[in-house]
N, C-alpha and C positions, 0 to 999 in steps of 0.2 A: 484612621488615616495611620500612625504611626505601627500598630503591627502589620499596613501592607507595608511601605515604607521598609521595615526591618526584615520582614519576608524578601523582597524585591533585592537587599543587600547582603542577604545572606544567599542568594540564588545567582547574583554575579561574580561573588567571592565564588561559589563553588568553579563556576565555568570559568573564571580567571585561574583558580588551581590546576583544572586541565586542559587547558591550553599551555599552561605553562610546562606543566609533566610531558604532553604531546612534543611542544618545540626540545627541550631536551632530548628527549627518546628518540627522535626524527635526525639531530644534531649528532648524537651520539652513534647511532645506527648508519649515517652517514660515514662518520669519521671511522669506525672499525670497518667496514666492505667497502670504500671505493678508494681506489689507486691514484696519485698523480703524476703526471707528465714525469714530473722530479724524482718522483717516488715509487717507481711500479712493483710489486708485489706477486709472489707467488707464480704462478703460469700465464704469467702475462703476454697474448701474442695476438693480431692483428685476423679476425677472422671472415671478415667479408671487405672487399674493397670494389666500389664500382664508380662508374661516370656517372656524373650525377646531372651534369654541365657542360654542353660543349655545342660550337658553332657546327651548324649544318655542312660548311663547304671550307675548304681552308686555299689562299692564294697557293701555287708550289711551279717551282721552275720544271720546266718539261725535258730540258737537255742534263740536267743533272740531280732532277730528281729528289731536287731541294726545297722545303717548305722555307718560303719567303714573306709569310704575314707575320711580322714582328710581336703582331697582337693576340697571335694565336692563344697562345699556351697558358696566359694569360686570363683567357675566358675559358677554361676547362678545369672543372671540378670534379674531383673524388671525395666521400664520402668515405672513410672510416669507422668500421665496428671493431673495438678492441674485447677481449675475454668477458673484461671487466665489467663493459659495460659501457664502457665512454666512447663514443661517439662525436667523431668530427669532419666537416666540409675541410677539404683542402685547395686552396688554388696550388695550380701545377706553373705557374711562370717560375722559368727557368730548368724545369725539370729536363729539358733537352741539352741542359750544358753536361760537360762530361761526368762529375759527381750528382748529376741531379738535385733533387731538394730533398731536406732533413725532413723527416714523419712527425707526425705531432707528440707521439712518445718518441723522442732521438733515441736512447738506448735501452735494450732488452736484454735482460742479462748476461750485462758486461758488455755487449758488443752493441755497434753504433750501426742502425739502421738507413738506407738511405732506398730514395723510391727514384726511377729511372726509366726511359722513354724509348723504343725504336719502333719505325716504322717503316713502310714497304709502299709501295703502286704498284697498281696493277687496276686495268679498265674503268678509266679516271676515275677510282675512288683511294683515298690513303688509307691505309688499316695501320693502326697502332697500337699496343702491348704496352700497357703501364707497368713495370714489375716493382714489387714492395719486398728488398731485402729486410727483415727486420732480426735476423740473429747470423749463430754462424752460416759461414760458406759450406763449408763441412755437412750438415743435412741440408735436410727441403725444409726449407726457412721464409720460401716465398710465397708470397701472393700475386694473384694478376689478375687484371683486367682490358677485356681488350673495346675499341670505339674505330668504326670507320666514318670516314666523312668525304663528300664530291672533294675531288679536284679542280678548280680552277685554274685554268693555265695563267702565268704570270705572262701579264704585257711582256714583259721586258726578258723573257725568255730567249736565248738563244736557236735561232731554228736550221739558219743554215749560212755558210760562208762560202767564200768565192777567192781567188788569188788576184788579187787585181795590180802586184808586181812582182816580177817573177827573180829567184835568188842572184844575187850578186856574180856568184862565182863565173864563167866561164869554161865549159865542162871539152876536154880535149879527146876524151874517148869515152862513149858509151859503156854502161854497167855491162849490159849485153844488147845483143840484136835479136828484132824477130821479139813474138810473143812468150813469157815464160807459163804462158795458159798450154803452149805445145808440149811441155814438155811432160812427159809421164810421171807418175811416182818412183819408189823405188831406188835401183843404185843410180839410173840414170839422174833422177833429182838429186842424190848426193853428188855425183862428180859436179853438176853443175851450180852450187851453190860454192861446192870448193876453190871455182874458175872465177867468182868474181873478185873484185877487188875494190874492196867499201868507199878506197879513193876517186874514186870514177862513180859513185853512186849519188842521184839528184836527193832523194830524200833525207841522206845523212848530209846535204851539206846546202844547208833552206837559208846561210843568213842574210837579210837582208828581203826577204819576200815578205810583201805585203800582204795581210789578208783583211779581206773587208766580213763583218759578221752580223746577219740580219737578227735584230730582234722580231717576236710574233707578232707587234705592232707595226712593222715596215719600218721602222727606224733600222741605221746603218751605222757604225763605224769601224774604225782600220786599226790594225796595230802590227808596227814594223818588227817581224821578231830577228833575232841575234842570239850571243851565247848569254847576253845581259839579263836575259830573261825567258830563256828557253828552258825547260826543266826536261832533259831525257826520260821517257817513261820506259818506254820497248824500244830495242833497234835490232834490227839483223841488214845485210848489205841492201837490200832489195827493199827494207818498209823501217819506216819508225815512227811512233809514239810519240807526240808532244804536248805538253801542257803551260798555256802560259794563266800565269795566279793575277786575281783582281785587275780586270782589265776594263773595271768602271766603276762607279761608284757605287752600284747595286749588288757589287760581291761574287761574280761574276766570271767564273773561272774558262779557258778557252780550251779545250781540247781536240785534237786533231793529229790523223792518219796522212801521212805523206807516201805514198806508193811506187816506187821507179816501173815504167813500163814497156822500157826496151826504145833503144834507138834516140835517146836525149828526150823521151815523153817521160812523166809524171803525173801523178793523179791525186786528189786532194779530199778528203772527206770529216766530216765532222765527226769527231769524237774518235770510235774506234769501229765505226759501223759497215766499214769496207768498203769498195771502191764504188766511185758514181753514178760512173760513166762519163766522165767529161775528161778530158786529157789535154795538157798544155803542154809546152815547147820547151825545153830551158835551153838557155844562151851555150851556144857550141862556137870553134872557132870557125865553120861552116856557114853559120848562124849566128851571128854574135847577137840583133835583136829580133826574134820571132814576136809573133803577135801576141798579147795576153785574150785567151779565151775567156765567157764569162763560165763559170762552176755549174750553172743550173739554168734552165729556163722555166726553172718554174710558178706559178703565179707567187705576187706576195703573200704571205697568209693574212688571213682574215684578223682583225682585231678581237682578240676572245672576249667572251662576256666579263662581265665585272661580278668579283665576288659576291654572295651571297650575303647580306647584314643577318637573314634570321635565326636565331636562336632554338633549336629544339626545345629546350627546357629554362627553367632559370631558378634560380635562390635568392632569397635577400640578405643571407647572411654567407655573403661571399668576402674574404677579404682582397683588398685590391693593393699599388706600391701606388703611394703617390708622387711627384717628379724629383723627391730629395733620397728614394727608395723608403720609405718608410711604410710599414704595414697601416693600414687601415681598417676597419670593420664596424660594422652596423651593431655587432652582438658580443664582443669579447673575441679575444683573440689568446691563438696559442702561437706555437715554431712557427715560422713562414706562411704567415697569414692564414692560420689556421683559428677556422670558429668554432666552439663549443657548444653543442647544441644539447638539449635535455631539459626534467623539470622543474622549475624551481619553485618549492614548495614555501619555503622558509619563510621568504620577504612578506607572502599572504598571510601566516600564520601570527607574525610578530606585529603586521597592521590589526587582526583581528584582535590577539592581546592586547595592544594600544585602546583600540576601540572601548573596549570592555573597560580595561582600567578607566577610561576616562567614563565609563559607564554611571563607574562606584562613586568614585571620586564628586559626579554629580549627585547622585541619589543620598549621599554624606552629608554633603554641603546643606543639598534639603531638606535633612532630616534634623540637622541642626538649628534649622529656621524656624520650626515649628514650636 
């Protein structure tokens, strides 16, 4: 019985020695051949980047072509692979800011990298491109990832406007008579422009005018424009493009164009899309209180569909931010809510060594009892 115990003791001791050597070898190999985010070595660079998680749709402002869903980017995740084998899942919260977000390996070859995004709207789809600049601008040191999602209209997008109060100014002379559409191009057009007196321009004197604007959901609000809130974007005697910023708590800006139509008449259009065919008559010495006509006979736009809550793909190792702005993860973090991925064999080896050591001690204890 003692011979068997001695044999078992020798066998377990040998296995213990082998496991210890393997542990030392693995740790030494990993230390020698891996780069950390703080100490990149060699020709380190990102070799691939792709979107691995994103919502299937996003709520956007149709009028301004602007994403209005504040949670959208926090639900977009990139997977980045570096040339040294390191892989990260990167949460895109904050990527639409001016400076973008900090990549998982913040600096490569002395240059601080950044990840930014730009997007455009086409055919009820939002197409965005994520760019990761990881080194000098002078070289081709950028990798990109593209993705598209369905656009869902924000119910608080501004869809149409109308004048509900005329400008305060009482005009004494029309800017021109007749229709400017009857004027041909060329020299005749140039002479006509030179003859216009901007002091008689309705489009350049709209203080006191009230604009009522309608949301996609049918709600409406009004704003009275004047020199304190108007921003002049472009102007000529017969036309002016204006902006009124932050007209509501939803971040909407109001852009509209006013066009002189001749004979004390003018039109107004949302953005700079051109004249919509509805004409208003301004105040004049001969007609100081003209009626205000509605700008459009269109039906109230139907309520848009609600944004989809479906997710095209999901990962469990996605970093999120709590209300205090701290990064929270389920599997370790790197910069800006970055989650490291990979196979961790060292804990398993250590556990095996501890089990073998316990077995050896158990056998030795039994041997002393015989």
